[in-house]
Backbone as JSON, one array per atom type, in Angstrom:
{
  "sequence": "XXXXXXXXXXXXXXXXXXXXXXXXXXXXXXXXXXXXXXXXXXXXXXXXXXXXXXXXXXXXXXXXXXXXXXXXXXXXXXXXXX",
  "N": [[109.16, 78.94, 104.0], [107.58, 78.11, 107.02], [104.64, 77.63, 108.74], [103.23, 77.54, 112.16], [100.72, 76.04, 114.1], [98.47, 76.5, 116.69], [99.33, 74.66, 118.74], [101.94, 74.02, 117.88], [102.47, 72.34, 116.0], [103.5, 72.06, 112.42], [102.13, 73.64, 109.69], [102.46, 74.13, 107.16], [105.09, 74.32, 104.58], [107.45, 75.61, 102.23], [107.39, 74.38, 100.05], [105.81, 73.42, 96.75], [104.16, 71.14, 96.9], [103.66, 70.27, 99.71], [101.84, 72.64, 100.11], [99.73, 72.03, 98.48], [98.59, 69.95, 99.95], [97.57, 71.25, 102.29], [94.54, 71.7, 104.07], [91.43, 73.04, 104.29], [90.54, 72.82, 106.93], [93.12, 72.91, 108.48], [93.86, 75.33, 107.49], [92.15, 77.15, 108.46], [93.0, 76.91, 111.35], [94.98, 78.56, 111.73], [96.24, 81.48, 113.1], [95.77, 84.79, 112.95], [97.41, 87.49, 113.62], [95.58, 90.75, 114.7], [95.59, 94.2, 114.41], [94.56, 96.5, 116.91], [90.99, 97.6, 117.43], [90.68, 100.32, 117.08], [93.16, 101.08, 115.99], [92.61, 99.65, 113.27], [90.48, 101.26, 112.24], [91.81, 103.49, 111.96], [93.78, 102.69, 109.94], [91.74, 102.31, 107.89], [90.8, 104.63, 107.37], [93.2, 106.07, 106.55], [93.89, 104.48, 104.11], [91.48, 105.14, 102.73], [91.9, 108.07, 102.25], [93.89, 108.08, 100.99], [93.21, 106.61, 98.63], [91.4, 108.53, 97.57], [92.96, 110.56, 96.98], [94.11, 109.54, 94.87], [92.04, 109.02, 93.1], [91.67, 111.53, 92.49], [93.91, 112.45, 91.22], [93.66, 110.78, 89.05], [91.5, 111.81, 87.87], [92.43, 114.29, 87.22], [94.4, 113.56, 85.15], [92.88, 112.63, 83.57], [91.17, 114.62, 82.53], [93.35, 116.57, 81.84], [94.68, 114.89, 79.33], [92.13, 114.97, 77.74], [92.04, 117.9, 77.22], [94.81, 118.12, 75.89], [94.24, 116.53, 73.81], [92.34, 118.15, 72.69], [93.96, 120.44, 71.98], [95.74, 119.31, 70.39], [94.02, 118.87, 68.19], [93.24, 121.28, 67.4], [95.53, 122.49, 66.78], [96.29, 120.91, 64.35], [94.09, 121.42, 62.76], [94.27, 124.18, 62.27], [96.88, 123.94, 60.95], [96.07, 122.48, 58.46], [94.24, 124.22, 57.44], [95.46, 126.31, 56.22]],
  "CA": [[108.59, 79.65, 105.27], [106.81, 77.41, 107.67], [103.82, 78.4, 110.01], [103.02, 76.63, 113.01], [99.51, 75.99, 114.64], [98.66, 76.79, 118.29], [99.87, 73.49, 119.11], [103.23, 73.94, 117.4], [102.57, 71.65, 114.76], [103.8, 72.53, 111.28], [100.99, 73.76, 108.89], [103.21, 74.1, 105.72], [106.37, 74.59, 104.05], [107.66, 76.32, 101.17], [107.2, 73.99, 98.72], [104.41, 73.32, 96.26], [103.68, 69.66, 97.44], [103.07, 70.61, 100.97], [100.84, 73.59, 100.13], [98.62, 71.28, 97.94], [97.98, 69.19, 100.75], [96.9, 71.81, 103.13], [93.35, 71.83, 103.73], [90.65, 74.07, 104.74], [90.46, 72.93, 108.55], [94.42, 73.46, 108.72], [94.12, 76.79, 107.1], [91.18, 77.73, 109.54], [93.45, 76.81, 112.35], [95.99, 79.45, 111.54], [95.83, 82.58, 113.86], [96.22, 86.03, 112.25], [97.15, 88.9, 114.56], [94.92, 91.72, 114.26], [95.59, 95.21, 115.43], [93.18, 96.92, 117.82], [90.02, 98.06, 116.3], [90.92, 101.9, 116.9], [94.22, 101.09, 115.06], [92.35, 98.92, 112.26], [89.85, 102.26, 111.79], [92.75, 104.52, 111.29], [94.21, 102.17, 108.7], [90.93, 102.38, 106.78], [90.74, 106.24, 107.07], [94.29, 106.45, 105.67], [93.61, 103.91, 102.89], [90.4, 105.92, 102.09], [92.38, 109.16, 102.02], [95.15, 107.69, 99.73], [92.56, 106.42, 97.38], [90.74, 109.85, 97.2], [94.18, 111.41, 96.39], [94.52, 108.83, 93.72], [90.73, 109.38, 92.19], [91.67, 112.98, 92.04], [94.93, 112.47, 90.16], [93.15, 110.14, 87.96], [90.47, 112.79, 87.15], [93.17, 115.4, 86.65], [95.08, 113.14, 84.27], [92.07, 112.37, 82.19], [91.4, 116.23, 82.22], [94.65, 116.72, 80.98], [94.56, 114.17, 78.14], [91.3, 115.6, 76.88], [92.6, 119.2, 76.86], [95.71, 117.82, 75.12], [93.68, 115.94, 72.54], [91.99, 119.36, 71.8], [94.84, 121.06, 71.66], [96.15, 118.61, 69.1], [93.16, 118.97, 67.11], [93.15, 122.7, 67.03], [96.98, 122.71, 65.79], [95.93, 120.28, 63.11], [93.07, 122.29, 62.19], [95.05, 125.46, 61.68], [97.92, 123.84, 59.88], [95.77, 122.37, 57.05], [93.46, 125.26, 56.97], [96.2, 127.28, 55.5]],
  "C": [[107.6, 78.74, 105.85], [105.96, 77.97, 108.86], [103.6, 77.11, 110.94], [101.48, 76.99, 113.61], [99.74, 76.46, 116.2], [99.62, 75.91, 118.97], [101.38, 72.98, 118.78], [103.1, 73.07, 116.14], [102.84, 72.26, 113.35], [102.52, 72.6, 110.51], [101.29, 73.66, 107.58], [104.51, 74.4, 105.71], [106.31, 75.12, 102.94], [107.3, 75.77, 100.0], [105.81, 73.52, 98.15], [103.84, 72.12, 96.56], [102.88, 69.9, 98.68], [101.67, 71.62, 100.88], [99.73, 73.17, 99.37], [97.82, 70.45, 98.8], [97.39, 69.88, 101.92], [95.28, 72.04, 102.91], [92.52, 72.82, 104.46], [90.74, 74.09, 106.38], [91.99, 73.49, 108.93], [94.53, 74.93, 108.57], [93.16, 77.66, 108.25], [92.1, 77.76, 110.91], [94.53, 78.14, 112.53], [95.28, 80.76, 112.28], [96.55, 83.9, 113.11], [96.1, 87.14, 113.33], [96.36, 89.92, 114.16], [95.16, 93.01, 114.88], [94.27, 95.74, 116.2], [92.23, 97.47, 116.87], [90.29, 99.59, 116.09], [92.13, 102.04, 115.66], [93.56, 100.78, 113.35], [91.26, 100.6, 111.52], [90.97, 103.46, 111.41], [93.54, 104.04, 110.15], [93.25, 102.56, 107.61], [90.87, 104.04, 106.48], [91.9, 106.71, 105.99], [94.02, 105.76, 104.33], [92.59, 104.83, 102.17], [90.89, 107.25, 101.76], [93.08, 108.99, 100.97], [94.52, 107.36, 98.59], [91.59, 107.6, 96.73], [91.61, 110.5, 96.61], [94.04, 110.84, 95.05], [93.54, 109.24, 92.77], [91.17, 110.65, 91.64], [92.74, 113.17, 91.16], [94.5, 111.89, 88.9], [92.28, 111.02, 87.09], [91.3, 113.8, 86.51], [93.93, 115.01, 85.26], [94.42, 112.88, 82.96], [91.68, 113.73, 81.6], [92.35, 116.74, 81.05], [94.83, 116.18, 79.45], [93.41, 114.69, 77.28], [91.73, 117.11, 76.57], [93.89, 118.9, 75.77], [95.34, 117.68, 73.79], [93.24, 117.31, 71.81], [92.97, 120.4, 71.3], [95.77, 120.73, 70.05], [95.32, 118.78, 67.69], [93.22, 120.53, 66.63], [94.35, 123.11, 66.17], [96.63, 122.23, 64.6], [95.02, 120.9, 62.23], [93.55, 123.52, 61.22], [95.95, 125.14, 60.74], [97.37, 123.48, 58.45], [94.71, 123.3, 56.7], [94.23, 126.4, 56.18], [96.79, 128.38, 56.15]]
}
């Protein structure tokens, strides 16, 4: 996949040799379109929301693993206690 600069010059091709020859100056010429600031804020808010859900799920999994380990220990203790 080849990119082009504002002047239309090819910046890179998909082969490794050309990627090795791209300098910082050429990379700095690449224009990346950004969404409007309001959309960026919406994206950040959504990512934050999803990360919060992931953290809650992780905490719940950890709590369940601790609970399962406790049940396992209890079952083993009762089994060997007679």
